[in-house]
C-alpha positions as CSV (number, residue, x, y, z in Angstrom):
1,X,-24.2,-44.4,32.3
2,X,-22.5,-47.8,32.6
3,X,-24.0,-50.8,30.8
4,X,-24.9,-53.8,33.0
5,X,-23.7,-57.2,31.7
6,X,-24.7,-60.7,32.7
7,X,-21.8,-62.8,33.8
8,X,-22.5,-65.2,31.0
9,X,-21.7,-62.4,28.5
10,X,-18.2,-61.9,29.7
11,X,-17.1,-65.2,31.1
12,X,-15.0,-67.8,29.4
13,X,-16.9,-71.1,28.9
14,X,-16.2,-73.8,29.8
15,X,-14.0,-72.6,32.6
16,X,-10.4,-73.7,32.4
17,X,-9.2,-74.9,35.8
18,X,-6.2,-76.3,37.5
19,X,-5.7,-78.5,40.5
20,X,-3.7,-77.5,43.6
21,X,-1.0,-80.2,43.0
22,X,0.2,-78.6,39.7
23,X,3.5,-76.8,39.7
24,X,3.6,-73.0,39.1
25,X,5.7,-73.5,36.0
26,X,3.2,-75.8,34.2
27,X,0.2,-73.6,35.1
28,X,2.1,-70.6,33.8
29,X,2.7,-72.4,30.5
30,X,-1.0,-73.4,30.2
31,X,-2.1,-69.8,30.9
32,X,0.2,-68.4,28.3
33,X,-0.8,-71.0,25.7
34,X,-4.5,-70.3,26.2
35,X,-4.0,-66.5,26.4
36,X,-5.7,-66.5,29.9
37,X,-4.9,-64.3,32.9
38,X,-7.0,-66.1,35.5
39,X,-7.3,-69.8,36.5
40,X,-9.6,-71.2,39.2
41,X,-7.8,-73.7,41.4
42,X,-9.8,-76.8,42.5
43,X,-9.4,-79.3,45.2
44,X,-9.4,-83.1,44.3
45,X,-13.1,-83.0,45.0
46,X,-13.8,-80.1,42.7
47,X,-14.1,-77.4,45.3
48,X,-12.8,-73.9,44.3
49,X,-9.9,-73.1,46.5
50,X,-9.1,-69.7,44.9
51,X,-8.3,-68.0,41.6
52,X,-4.8,-67.6,40.3
53,X,-3.8,-64.5,38.4
54,X,-0.9,-64.2,36.0
55,X,0.7,-61.7,38.3
56,X,0.8,-64.4,41.0
57,X,3.2,-66.5,38.9
58,X,5.1,-64.0,36.8
59,X,8.3,-62.1,37.3
60,X,8.4,-58.8,35.4
61,X,10.4,-60.4,32.6
62,X,8.0,-63.3,32.2
63,X,5.0,-60.9,32.2
64,X,6.4,-59.5,29.0
65,X,5.7,-62.7,27.3
66,X,2.0,-62.3,28.0
67,X,2.1,-58.7,26.8
68,X,3.9,-59.8,23.6
69,X,1.5,-62.6,23.0
70,X,-1.5,-60.3,23.2
71,X,0.2,-57.7,20.9
72,X,0.8,-60.5,18.4
73,X,-2.8,-61.6,18.5
74,X,-4.0,-58.0,17.9
75,X,-1.6,-57.1,15.1
76,X,-3.7,-55.6,12.3
77,X,-1.3,-56.5,9.4
78,X,1.9,-58.2,8.4
79,X,4.1,-55.1,9.0
80,X,2.8,-54.7,12.6
81,X,3.2,-58.4,13.2
82,X,6.8,-58.3,12.0
83,X,7.6,-55.4,14.4
84,X,6.3,-57.5,17.3
85,X,7.9,-60.7,15.9
86,X,11.4,-59.3,16.1
87,X,10.9,-59.2,19.9
88,X,10.3,-62.9,20.2
89,X,14.0,-63.9,20.3
90,X,14.5,-61.5,23.2
91,X,11.9,-63.4,25.3
92,X,14.2,-66.3,26.1
93,X,17.1,-64.0,26.6
94,X,15.4,-61.8,29.2
95,X,13.8,-64.8,31.0
96,X,17.2,-66.5,31.2
97,X,19.0,-63.4,32.4
98,X,16.5,-62.9,35.2
99,X,16.9,-66.4,36.5
100,X,14.3,-68.5,34.7
101,X,15.4,-72.0,34.1
102,X,16.5,-72.7,30.5
103,X,13.7,-75.3,30.1
104,X,11.0,-72.9,31.1
105,X,12.4,-70.1,29.0
106,X,12.5,-72.4,26.0
107,X,8.9,-73.5,26.6
108,X,7.6,-70.0,26.9
109,X,9.5,-68.9,23.7
110,X,7.9,-71.9,21.9
111,X,4.4,-70.9,23.0
112,X,4.9,-67.3,21.8
113,X,6.3,-68.6,18.5
114,X,3.2,-70.7,18.1
115,X,1.1,-67.5,18.5
116,X,3.3,-65.7,16.0
117,X,2.8,-68.6,13.4
118,X,-1.0,-68.6,14.0
119,X,-1.3,-64.9,13.4
120,X,1.0,-65.0,10.3
121,X,-1.3,-67.7,8.9
122,X,-4.5,-65.8,9.7
123,X,-3.0,-62.7,7.9
124,X,-1.9,-64.8,4.9
125,X,-5.4,-66.4,4.7
126,X,-7.0,-63.0,4.7
127,X,-4.7,-61.8,2.0
128,X,-5.5,-64.9,-0.2
129,X,-9.3,-64.4,-0.1
130,X,-11.8,-67.2,-0.1
131,X,-10.4,-70.7,0.3
132,X,-10.3,-73.7,2.7
133,X,-11.7,-73.1,6.1
134,X,-10.1,-73.8,9.5
135,X,-11.7,-77.2,9.7
136,X,-10.5,-78.2,6.3
137,X,-6.7,-78.1,6.9
138,X,-4.1,-78.1,9.6
139,X,-0.8,-76.3,10.1
140,X,1.8,-78.3,11.8
141,X,4.9,-77.0,13.6
142,X,7.8,-79.5,13.5
143,X,11.2,-79.8,15.1
144,X,12.3,-78.2,18.4
145,X,9.5,-75.7,18.5
146,X,7.0,-78.6,18.3
147,X,8.8,-80.2,21.2
148,X,8.6,-76.9,23.1
149,X,12.4,-76.8,23.1
150,X,13.1,-73.7,21.0
151,X,16.3,-71.8,21.2
152,X,17.0,-68.3,19.9
153,X,18.8,-70.1,17.0
154,X,15.8,-72.2,16.1
155,X,14.4,-72.0,12.6
156,X,10.8,-72.7,11.7
157,X,9.9,-76.2,10.3
158,X,6.3,-76.7,9.2
159,X,3.9,-79.0,7.3
160,X,0.3,-78.9,6.0
161,X,-2.4,-81.5,6.0
162,X,-5.7,-80.9,4.3
163,X,-9.0,-82.7,4.0
164,X,-9.1,-84.9,0.9
165,X,-11.9,-82.7,-0.5
166,X,-9.5,-79.8,-0.8
167,X,-7.0,-81.5,-3.1
168,X,-7.9,-79.0,-5.9
169,X,-6.8,-76.2,-3.7
170,X,-3.4,-77.6,-2.8
171,X,-1.6,-75.0,-4.9
172,X,-3.4,-72.2,-3.1
173,X,-2.5,-73.7,0.3
174,X,1.2,-74.0,-0.6
175,X,1.2,-70.4,-1.8
176,X,-0.3,-69.4,1.5
177,X,2.4,-71.4,3.3
178,X,5.0,-69.6,1.3
179,X,3.5,-66.2,2.4
180,X,3.4,-67.3,6.0
181,X,7.1,-68.1,5.9
182,X,7.8,-64.8,4.2
183,X,6.1,-63.0,7.0
184,X,8.0,-65.0,9.6
185,X,11.2,-64.3,7.8
186,X,10.5,-60.6,8.2
187,X,10.2,-61.3,12.0
188,X,13.8,-62.6,11.9
189,X,12.6,-66.3,11.9
190,X,14.1,-68.1,9.0
191,X,12.5,-71.2,7.4
192,X,14.2,-74.6,7.8
193,X,17.3,-74.5,5.6
194,X,16.8,-78.2,4.6
195,X,13.4,-77.5,3.1
196,X,11.1,-78.9,5.8
197,X,8.5,-76.2,5.2
198,X,4.8,-76.4,4.3
199,X,5.3,-74.6,0.9
200,X,7.2,-77.7,-0.4
201,X,5.2,-80.6,-1.9
202,X,6.9,-83.2,0.4
203,X,5.5,-81.4,3.4
204,X,2.1,-80.4,2.1
205,X,-0.3,-83.3,1.5
206,X,-3.8,-84.4,2.0
207,X,-4.6,-86.3,5.2
208,X,-5.0,-89.6,3.4
209,X,-1.7,-89.0,1.5
210,X,0.0,-88.5,4.9
211,X,-1.6,-91.6,6.3
212,X,-0.5,-93.6,3.2
213,X,3.0,-92.2,3.4
214,X,3.2,-93.2,7.1
215,X,2.2,-96.7,6.3
216,X,5.0,-96.8,3.7
217,X,7.5,-95.5,6.3
218,X,6.5,-98.4,8.6
219,X,6.7,-101.0,5.9
220,X,10.0,-99.8,4.5
221,X,11.6,-97.1,6.6
222,X,14.7,-97.0,4.4
223,X,12.8,-96.1,1.3
224,X,12.4,-92.5,0.2
225,X,13.9,-90.8,3.3
226,X,11.3,-92.6,5.4
227,X,13.2,-92.4,8.6
228,X,13.9,-88.7,8.3
229,X,10.4,-87.7,7.2
230,X,8.8,-89.9,9.9
231,X,10.9,-88.4,12.6
232,X,9.9,-84.9,11.6
233,X,6.2,-85.7,11.4
234,X,6.2,-87.8,14.6
235,X,7.3,-84.6,16.3
236,X,4.7,-82.5,14.5
237,X,2.1,-80.6,16.5
238,X,-1.0,-78.9,15.1
239,X,-0.9,-75.2,16.0
240,X,-3.8,-74.1,13.8
241,X,-6.8,-75.9,12.2
242,X,-8.3,-79.4,12.5
243,X,-6.2,-81.7,14.7
244,X,-7.8,-84.8,13.2
245,X,-6.1,-84.1,9.9
246,X,-2.7,-84.8,11.4
247,X,-3.0,-88.5,10.5
248,X,0.6,-89.7,11.0
249,X,0.4,-90.2,14.8
250,X,-2.6,-92.5,14.4
251,X,-0.7,-94.7,12.0
252,X,2.4,-94.8,14.3
253,X,0.4,-95.8,17.3
254,X,0.4,-99.3,15.8
255,X,4.2,-99.3,15.4
256,X,5.1,-101.1,18.6
257,X,2.8,-104.0,18.1
258,X,2.6,-104.3,14.3
259,X,5.9,-103.0,13.0
260,X,8.7,-104.1,15.5
261,X,11.3,-104.0,12.7
262,X,10.5,-100.4,11.9
263,X,10.8,-99.6,15.7
264,X,14.2,-101.4,15.7
265,X,15.3,-99.3,12.8
266,X,14.3,-96.1,14.7
267,X,16.6,-97.2,17.5
268,X,19.5,-98.1,15.1
269,X,19.0,-94.7,13.5
270,X,19.1,-93.0,16.9
271,X,22.3,-94.8,17.8
272,X,24.0,-94.0,14.5
273,X,24.7,-90.5,15.7
274,X,27.7,-91.2,17.9
275,X,28.5,-88.8,20.7
276,X,31.9,-87.3,19.9
277,X,33.6,-87.7,23.2
278,X,36.9,-88.0,21.4
279,X,36.3,-84.6,19.9
280,X,35.9,-83.1,23.3
281,X,39.1,-84.7,24.6
282,X,40.9,-83.4,21.5
283,X,39.7,-79.8,21.7
284,X,40.4,-79.5,25.4
285,X,44.1,-79.5,24.7
286,X,43.7,-76.6,22.2
287,X,42.0,-73.4,23.4
288,X,40.6,-72.6,19.9
289,X,38.9,-76.0,19.6
290,X,35.1,-75.9,19.0
291,X,32.2,-78.3,19.7
292,X,28.7,-78.3,18.3
293,X,26.4,-78.7,21.3
294,X,23.3,-79.5,19.2
295,X,24.7,-81.9,16.6
296,X,27.0,-83.9,18.9
297,X,25.2,-83.8,22.2
298,X,21.6,-82.7,22.1
299,X,20.5,-84.5,18.9
300,X,21.6,-88.0,20.1
301,X,19.4,-87.5,23.2
302,X,16.4,-86.2,21.2
303,X,16.6,-89.1,18.7
304,X,16.9,-91.7,21.5
305,X,14.0,-90.1,23.3
306,X,11.9,-90.2,20.2
307,X,12.5,-93.9,19.8
308,X,11.7,-94.4,23.5
309,X,8.5,-92.5,23.2
310,X,7.4,-94.7,20.3
311,X,7.9,-97.8,22.5
312,X,5.1,-96.2,24.6
313,X,2.9,-95.2,21.7
314,X,3.8,-91.6,22.3
315,X,4.4,-89.3,19.3
316,X,4.6,-85.5,19.7
317,X,6.0,-84.7,23.2
318,X,9.0,-83.1,24.8
319,X,12.2,-84.9,25.1
320,X,12.0,-85.3,28.9
321,X,8.4,-86.7,28.6
322,X,9.5,-89.2,26.0
323,X,12.4,-90.3,28.2
324,X,10.0,-90.9,31.1
325,X,7.7,-92.9,28.8
326,X,10.7,-95.0,27.7
327,X,11.4,-95.9,31.3
328,X,7.7,-96.9,31.8
329,X,8.0,-99.5,29.0
330,X,11.4,-100.8,30.0
331,X,13.0,-99.5,26.8
332,X,15.3,-97.5,29.0
333,X,16.0,-98.2,32.7
334,X,14.8,-95.6,35.2
335,X,18.4,-94.7,35.9
336,X,19.2,-94.1,32.2
337,X,16.1,-92.2,31.6
338,X,16.8,-89.9,34.6
339,X,20.4,-89.5,33.6
340,X,19.6,-88.5,30.0
341,X,17.0,-86.1,31.3
342,X,19.5,-84.4,33.6
343,X,22.1,-84.2,30.8
344,X,19.6,-82.8,28.4
345,X,18.5,-80.1,30.9
346,X,22.2,-79.2,31.5
347,X,22.9,-79.0,27.7
348,X,19.9,-76.8,27.1
349,X,21.2,-74.5,29.9
350,X,24.7,-74.3,28.3
351,X,23.2,-73.8,24.9
352,X,21.0,-70.9,26.0
353,X,23.8,-69.2,28.0
354,X,26.0,-69.4,24.9
355,X,23.4,-68.0,22.6
356,X,22.5,-65.2,25.0
357,X,26.1,-64.2,25.1
358,X,26.3,-64.1,21.3
359,X,23.1,-62.0,21.0
360,X,24.5,-59.6,23.6
361,X,27.6,-59.2,21.4
362,X,25.5,-58.5,18.3
363,X,26.2,-61.9,16.7
364,X,23.9,-64.5,15.3
365,X,23.1,-67.2,17.9
366,X,24.4,-70.7,17.2
367,X,25.4,-73.9,19.0
368,X,29.1,-74.0,18.3
369,X,31.1,-73.3,21.5
370,X,34.8,-72.6,21.9
371,X,35.5,-75.2,24.5
372,X,38.4,-73.3,26.1
373,X,36.0,-70.4,26.7
374,X,33.6,-72.5,28.8
375,X,34.0,-72.3,32.5
376,X,35.8,-75.1,34.2
377,X,32.5,-76.3,35.7
378,X,30.7,-76.3,32.3
379,X,33.6,-78.1,30.7
380,X,33.5,-80.8,33.3
381,X,29.7,-81.1,33.1
382,X,29.9,-81.3,29.3
383,X,32.5,-84.0,29.4
384,X,30.7,-86.0,32.0
385,X,27.4,-85.6,30.1
386,X,28.9,-86.8,26.8
387,X,30.3,-89.9,28.5
388,X,26.8,-90.6,30.1
389,X,25.1,-90.3,26.7
390,X,27.6,-92.7,25.1
391,X,27.2,-95.2,27.9
392,X,23.4,-95.2,27.6
393,X,23.7,-95.6,23.8
394,X,26.0,-98.7,24.4
395,X,23.5,-100.2,26.8
396,X,20.6,-99.6,24.4
397,X,22.6,-101.1,21.5
398,X,23.6,-104.2,23.5
399,X,20.5,-105.0,25.5
400,X,17.6,-104.7,23.1
401,X,15.3,-104.3,26.2
402,X,12.1,-103.9,24.2
403,X,10.6,-107.2,23.0
404,X,10.4,-105.9,19.4
405,X,14.1,-105.3,19.4
406,X,15.2,-108.8,20.4
């Protein structure tokens, strides 16, 4: 005897839909983030054209990311979660090996990592007993995972923001954060080595304290590591809890019009990381020479893109999205924005290929390549890319295209 259900009992409401002009890749990421297997497709007039299933968009390797995400959500305890968590690094590896673009593999990995963090937090909260509720605090992911640009080598940066009424429970919240990172460590995901974690007082504050700190960073970015902290929090993305408690973006939305000097310092800070083209020329003559792809190539683009995004009042976003926003304000030319985006995509591909090779050899993934071991094509692309980054930096330094930089 089968029970009869009304559609209203089993449907998701409101229905999440997509339009027919979306790319398969972006729809796939939406489905994975929301944990959904079906998406109605609408015409511009709102007519239903059909229903997409995850199998319509997924290769076998990508399908595994959905399976793993569901397993993470259903993990009954920390030990079970850690067993599943140790598979997360393999997601990007398998996707890349089967032909998925590095940018898509990185985005998918970031979404699965978000699910892992959320589940670790839910388990830590259950262990801690009664305390602040989901609407009383927010867990922020920072860094490359927040930008949806995670690599197998990425560590986990985090921050907490709570309602002012929860100040008396700050010690409990920091203890919960420490437990979350302990669970994640058991998944093979280390916390940020520089201390950008929610268990540390500098990264766990009330919403009003964060807003006050952000005001201080705008008034005097050079005081108290303001530039560093603001860059981390500007990237921050709420993955659990009350989004309204992430108050830093609201403050920074006034940066372009009310704090042009702070915006200029963001640019100068972005330009301070010189691209080491000389280092590449030097190591090419010696097969054993090495080059750090993240420090000396990717980070200069990420920092310049962050500044460019701020000229358009854009805070948390991917590097390509920020570069496009910079072009829309004239902070970067269309050509420079497009060039940096292409170089960034190329660098992410080389990074992921390098890290996949290290993992296959049983080694810890990192960003330091032996230049002589790169293929002639990749060496050429890397050299050209570094020169392009340096050229854009020179033009940004000389032109001061944004009115607040003149």
